[in-house]
Short mmCIF file of the C-alpha atoms (twelve columns), coordinates in Angstrom:
data_MODEL
# 
_entry.id   MODEL 
# 
loop_
_atom_site.group_PDB 
_atom_site.id 
_atom_site.type_symbol 
_atom_site.label_atom_id 
_atom_site.label_alt_id 
_atom_site.label_comp_id 
_atom_site.label_asym_id 
_atom_site.label_seq_id 
_atom_site.Cartn_x 
_atom_site.Cartn_y 
_atom_site.Cartn_z 
_atom_site.pdbx_PDB_model_num 
ATOM 1   C CA . MET A 1   181.817 84.232  163.042 1 
ATOM 2   C CA . LYS A 2   179.468 86.540  164.833 1 
ATOM 3   C CA . ILE A 3   182.340 88.862  165.691 1 
ATOM 4   C CA . GLN A 4   183.487 88.982  162.074 1 
ATOM 5   C CA . LEU A 5   179.951 89.805  160.929 1 
ATOM 6   C CA . LEU A 6   179.728 92.560  163.522 1 
ATOM 7   C CA . LEU A 7   183.056 94.020  162.382 1 
ATOM 8   C CA . VAL A 8   181.953 93.941  158.728 1 
ATOM 9   C CA . MET A 9   178.661 95.667  159.612 1 
ATOM 10  C CA . LYS A 10  180.482 98.343  161.632 1 
ATOM 11  C CA . TYR A 11  182.902 98.826  158.769 1 
ATOM 12  C CA . ASN A 12  179.999 99.159  156.280 1 
ATOM 13  C CA . TYR A 13  178.237 101.690 158.535 1 
ATOM 14  C CA . PHE A 14  181.473 103.609 158.863 1 
ATOM 15  C CA . LYS A 15  181.893 103.688 155.041 1 
ATOM 16  C CA . MET A 16  178.293 104.794 154.578 1 
ATOM 17  C CA . ILE A 17  178.633 107.602 157.149 1 
ATOM 18  C CA . MET A 18  181.897 108.787 155.577 1 
ATOM 19  C CA . CYS A 19  180.270 108.848 152.114 1 
ATOM 20  C CA . MET A 20  177.370 110.924 153.475 1 
ATOM 21  C CA . VAL A 21  179.796 113.360 155.140 1 
ATOM 22  C CA . CYS A 22  181.766 113.730 151.879 1 
ATOM 23  C CA . VAL A 23  178.605 114.357 149.846 1 
ATOM 24  C CA . TRP A 24  177.265 116.804 152.432 1 
ATOM 25  C CA . THR A 25  180.588 118.690 152.543 1 
ATOM 26  C CA . SER A 26  180.914 118.921 148.764 1 
ATOM 27  C CA . VAL A 27  177.312 120.135 148.340 1 
ATOM 28  C CA . GLY A 28  177.728 122.652 151.171 1 
ATOM 29  C CA . CYS A 29  180.893 124.083 149.634 1 
ATOM 30  C CA . MET A 30  179.394 124.466 146.161 1 
ATOM 31  C CA . ASN A 31  179.446 128.103 145.046 1 
ATOM 32  C CA . LEU A 32  176.200 128.858 143.233 1 
ATOM 33  C CA . ALA A 33  177.657 132.082 141.824 1 
ATOM 34  C CA . ASP A 34  180.006 129.957 139.699 1 
ATOM 35  C CA . LYS A 35  177.013 128.207 138.113 1 
ATOM 36  C CA . LYS A 36  176.127 130.402 135.138 1 
ATOM 37  C CA . THR A 37  172.563 130.782 133.875 1 
ATOM 38  C CA . THR A 38  170.541 132.696 131.311 1 
ATOM 39  C CA . VAL A 39  167.944 135.378 131.934 1 
ATOM 40  C CA . GLU A 40  165.163 136.828 129.826 1 
ATOM 41  C CA . ILE A 41  164.218 140.445 130.498 1 
ATOM 42  C CA . LYS A 42  160.755 140.937 129.072 1 
ATOM 43  C CA . ASP A 43  160.143 144.192 127.172 1 
ATOM 44  C CA . ASN A 44  163.641 145.587 127.624 1 
ATOM 45  C CA . LYS A 45  164.545 148.870 125.845 1 
ATOM 46  C CA . ARG A 46  161.202 150.553 126.472 1 
ATOM 47  C CA . HIS A 47  160.055 154.000 125.317 1 
ATOM 48  C CA . TYR A 48  157.615 155.603 127.752 1 
ATOM 49  C CA . TYR A 49  155.125 158.321 126.909 1 
ATOM 50  C CA . PRO A 50  155.982 161.845 128.188 1 
ATOM 51  C CA . ILE A 51  155.259 162.808 131.789 1 
ATOM 52  C CA . LEU A 52  155.239 166.153 133.590 1 
ATOM 53  C CA . ALA A 53  158.313 167.168 135.567 1 
ATOM 54  C CA . GLY A 54  157.855 166.266 139.218 1 
ATOM 55  C CA . GLN A 55  155.688 163.214 138.625 1 
ATOM 56  C CA . GLN A 56  156.645 159.799 139.994 1 
ATOM 57  C CA . LYS A 57  156.520 156.720 137.773 1 
ATOM 58  C CA . ASP A 58  156.771 153.101 138.902 1 
ATOM 59  C CA . ILE A 59  158.465 150.900 136.322 1 
ATOM 60  C CA . SER A 60  158.423 147.095 136.509 1 
ATOM 61  C CA . PHE A 61  160.528 144.617 134.583 1 
ATOM 62  C CA . ASN A 62  159.865 140.889 134.557 1 
ATOM 63  C CA . LEU A 63  163.055 138.812 134.952 1 
ATOM 64  C CA . LYS A 64  162.762 135.145 133.965 1 
ATOM 65  C CA . ASN A 65  165.469 132.612 134.726 1 
ATOM 66  C CA . THR A 66  165.646 130.530 131.545 1 
ATOM 67  C CA . GLY A 67  168.718 128.541 132.627 1 
ATOM 68  C CA . GLU A 68  169.273 125.380 134.624 1 
ATOM 69  C CA . HIS A 69  170.871 127.003 137.709 1 
ATOM 70  C CA . PRO A 70  169.557 129.596 140.174 1 
ATOM 71  C CA . LEU A 71  169.908 133.201 138.989 1 
ATOM 72  C CA . MET A 72  171.861 135.169 141.627 1 
ATOM 73  C CA . ILE A 73  171.562 138.967 141.294 1 
ATOM 74  C CA . THR A 74  174.429 140.346 143.391 1 
ATOM 75  C CA . ASP A 75  173.913 144.083 142.785 1 
ATOM 76  C CA . ILE A 76  171.707 146.583 140.956 1 
ATOM 77  C CA . ILE A 77  173.185 149.921 139.854 1 
ATOM 78  C CA . THR A 78  171.025 152.676 138.355 1 
ATOM 79  C CA . SER A 79  172.345 155.362 136.021 1 
ATOM 80  C CA . CYS A 80  170.743 158.195 137.995 1 
ATOM 81  C CA . GLY A 81  169.875 159.051 141.577 1 
ATOM 82  C CA . CYS A 82  166.323 159.608 140.368 1 
ATOM 83  C CA . LEU A 83  165.841 155.807 140.074 1 
ATOM 84  C CA . LYS A 84  165.404 153.667 143.177 1 
ATOM 85  C CA . VAL A 85  164.755 149.949 143.593 1 
ATOM 86  C CA . ASN A 86  161.356 149.828 145.311 1 
ATOM 87  C CA . ASP A 87  161.943 147.017 147.804 1 
ATOM 88  C CA . ASP A 88  165.510 148.193 148.569 1 
ATOM 89  C CA . LYS A 89  166.827 144.698 147.845 1 
ATOM 90  C CA . ASN A 90  169.788 144.895 145.497 1 
ATOM 91  C CA . THR A 91  170.480 141.173 145.915 1 
ATOM 92  C CA . PHE A 92  168.058 138.321 145.277 1 
ATOM 93  C CA . SER A 93  167.822 134.952 143.578 1 
ATOM 94  C CA . VAL A 94  165.404 133.431 141.070 1 
ATOM 95  C CA . PRO A 95  165.052 129.630 140.856 1 
ATOM 96  C CA . PRO A 96  165.371 127.963 137.421 1 
ATOM 97  C CA . GLY A 97  162.252 128.422 135.286 1 
ATOM 98  C CA . LYS A 98  160.746 131.022 137.666 1 
ATOM 99  C CA . GLU A 99  160.117 134.756 137.275 1 
ATOM 100 C CA . ARG A 100 160.590 137.788 139.520 1 
ATOM 101 C CA . LEU A 101 159.327 141.338 139.176 1 
ATOM 102 C CA . LEU A 102 161.946 144.097 139.514 1 
ATOM 103 C CA . THR A 103 160.155 147.361 140.333 1 
ATOM 104 C CA . LEU A 104 161.865 150.748 140.154 1 
ATOM 105 C CA . SER A 105 160.558 154.138 141.193 1 
ATOM 106 C CA . TYR A 106 161.457 157.052 138.904 1 
ATOM 107 C CA . ASN A 107 161.397 160.641 140.217 1 
ATOM 108 C CA . SER A 108 161.153 162.975 137.220 1 
ATOM 109 C CA . SER A 109 161.763 166.195 139.168 1 
ATOM 110 C CA . LYS A 110 165.515 165.908 138.568 1 
ATOM 111 C CA . ASN A 111 165.228 165.669 134.761 1 
ATOM 112 C CA . VAL A 112 163.809 167.777 131.942 1 
ATOM 113 C CA . GLY A 113 163.637 166.739 128.286 1 
ATOM 114 C CA . TYR A 114 164.592 163.421 126.711 1 
ATOM 115 C CA . VAL A 115 166.179 161.105 129.272 1 
ATOM 116 C CA . LYS A 116 167.637 157.629 128.736 1 
ATOM 117 C CA . HIS A 117 168.280 155.489 131.797 1 
ATOM 118 C CA . TYR A 118 170.210 152.275 132.345 1 
ATOM 119 C CA . VAL A 119 169.812 149.751 135.142 1 
ATOM 120 C CA . THR A 120 172.802 147.417 135.420 1 
ATOM 121 C CA . LEU A 121 172.226 143.981 136.935 1 
ATOM 122 C CA . TYR A 122 175.256 142.102 138.266 1 
ATOM 123 C CA . GLY A 123 174.946 138.339 138.530 1 
ATOM 124 C CA . ASN A 124 175.878 134.887 137.300 1 
ATOM 125 C CA . PHE A 125 174.935 135.352 133.643 1 
ATOM 126 C CA . VAL A 126 176.278 133.095 130.874 1 
ATOM 127 C CA . SER A 127 176.768 136.104 128.593 1 
ATOM 128 C CA . GLY A 128 178.974 137.961 131.076 1 
ATOM 129 C CA . GLU A 129 178.922 139.552 134.503 1 
ATOM 130 C CA . ILE A 130 176.266 142.176 133.714 1 
ATOM 131 C CA . GLN A 131 172.905 142.586 132.003 1 
ATOM 132 C CA . GLU A 132 171.472 146.021 131.222 1 
ATOM 133 C CA . ILE A 133 167.900 147.189 131.336 1 
ATOM 134 C CA . GLU A 134 167.251 150.417 129.507 1 
ATOM 135 C CA . PHE A 135 164.354 152.755 128.968 1 
ATOM 136 C CA . ASP A 136 163.798 156.312 127.853 1 
ATOM 137 C CA . ILE A 137 161.209 158.927 128.690 1 
ATOM 138 C CA . ASN A 138 160.533 162.542 127.831 1 
ATOM 139 C CA . VAL A 139 160.044 164.762 130.885 1 
ATOM 140 C CA . VAL A 140 157.981 167.815 129.983 1 
ATOM 141 C CA . PRO A 141 158.106 170.955 132.152 1 
ATOM 142 C CA . ASN A 142 154.833 172.386 133.386 1 
ATOM 143 C CA . ALA A 143 153.650 174.977 130.867 1 
ATOM 144 C CA . MET A 144 152.288 177.308 133.561 1 
ATOM 145 C CA . TYR A 145 155.506 177.717 135.515 1 
ATOM 146 C CA . THR A 146 158.912 176.079 135.514 1 
ATOM 147 C CA . LYS A 147 161.065 176.458 138.607 1 
ATOM 148 C CA . ASP A 148 164.746 177.144 138.170 1 
ATOM 149 C CA . TYR A 149 167.479 175.213 139.964 1 
ATOM 150 C CA . GLU A 150 167.772 177.691 142.836 1 
ATOM 151 C CA . GLU A 151 164.075 177.333 143.642 1 
ATOM 152 C CA . LEU A 152 164.281 173.549 143.477 1 
ATOM 153 C CA . TYR A 153 167.338 173.603 145.758 1 
ATOM 154 C CA . LYS A 154 165.594 175.905 148.255 1 
ATOM 155 C CA . GLU A 155 162.569 173.587 148.347 1 
ATOM 156 C CA . GLU A 156 164.852 170.604 148.938 1 
ATOM 157 C CA . VAL A 157 166.677 172.378 151.797 1 
ATOM 158 C CA . ASP A 158 163.385 173.520 153.336 1 
ATOM 159 C CA . ALA A 159 161.991 169.983 153.102 1 
ATOM 160 C CA . GLU A 160 164.954 168.733 155.146 1 
ATOM 161 C CA . GLY A 161 164.168 171.229 157.879 1 
ATOM 162 C CA . GLY A 162 166.511 174.017 156.781 1 
ATOM 163 C CA . PHE A 163 169.443 172.767 158.901 1 
ATOM 164 C CA . LYS A 164 171.939 173.590 156.168 1 
ATOM 165 C CA . ARG A 165 171.008 177.261 156.514 1 
ATOM 166 C CA . PHE A 166 171.689 177.149 160.279 1 
ATOM 167 C CA . VAL A 167 175.143 175.688 159.730 1 
ATOM 168 C CA . ASP A 168 176.283 177.568 156.614 1 
ATOM 169 C CA . GLY A 169 174.077 180.655 156.784 1 
ATOM 170 C CA . ASP A 170 171.985 182.066 153.948 1 
ATOM 171 C CA . GLU A 171 173.652 181.970 150.543 1 
ATOM 172 C CA . ASN A 172 172.971 185.654 149.956 1 
ATOM 173 C CA . ASN A 173 174.429 186.811 153.307 1 
ATOM 174 C CA . LYS A 174 177.910 185.313 153.209 1 
ATOM 175 C CA . GLY A 175 179.655 188.618 152.579 1 
ATOM 176 C CA . TYR A 176 182.585 189.022 150.243 1 
ATOM 177 C CA . TYR A 177 186.374 188.781 150.139 1 
ATOM 178 C CA . MET A 178 189.165 190.680 148.435 1 
ATOM 179 C CA . ASP A 179 192.405 189.513 146.849 1 
ATOM 180 C CA . GLU A 180 194.344 191.219 149.660 1 
ATOM 181 C CA . ASP A 181 192.632 188.963 152.185 1 
ATOM 182 C CA . PHE A 182 194.703 186.034 150.942 1 
ATOM 183 C CA . ASP A 183 197.911 187.892 151.736 1 
ATOM 184 C CA . LYS A 184 196.989 188.432 155.392 1 
ATOM 185 C CA . SER A 185 197.967 186.059 158.137 1 
ATOM 186 C CA . ILE A 186 195.135 184.366 159.953 1 
ATOM 187 C CA . HIS A 187 196.679 185.628 163.212 1 
ATOM 188 C CA . GLU A 188 196.315 189.333 162.359 1 
ATOM 189 C CA . ASN A 189 193.389 191.042 164.033 1 
ATOM 190 C CA . ARG A 190 192.353 193.802 161.653 1 
# 
């Protein structure tokens, strides 16, 4: 009788351990990206007051997970190179019922006039694969002096140390070519 009781207890322990392993395996293999959720983007489609060309502007959007599953942002794509995600994290998650601040840095030196920007969020949204944040701003040139594109380019090259000039030479000293030069062989020494 004692042996039978011991066998039954071992069998029950074995069943209990197998059930725990099955539950643990199924929970571990669950793909949270397949669990869709809803998000609320507070104050989307903003219109900012004008700024001077060359000024930086930090823009923050509050993302609230209004669904029952974790919000998984898998990528953030901006419509312009003048917009950067401040913390350089293009992937993050927001637990259900919680909020997260998405902060972008806008460099207005690359734009003049009315500008509309889009920030595309990729994630596990019920409404589809993407959500868009949009805002517009009017970038006003300085009334005293507005630099042209060549001056802006020269400043950018100089800020990087001027290495492009060492490799390629100055833009105004590259010489010229004639149509006949295309007819010559590269092996002729004239």
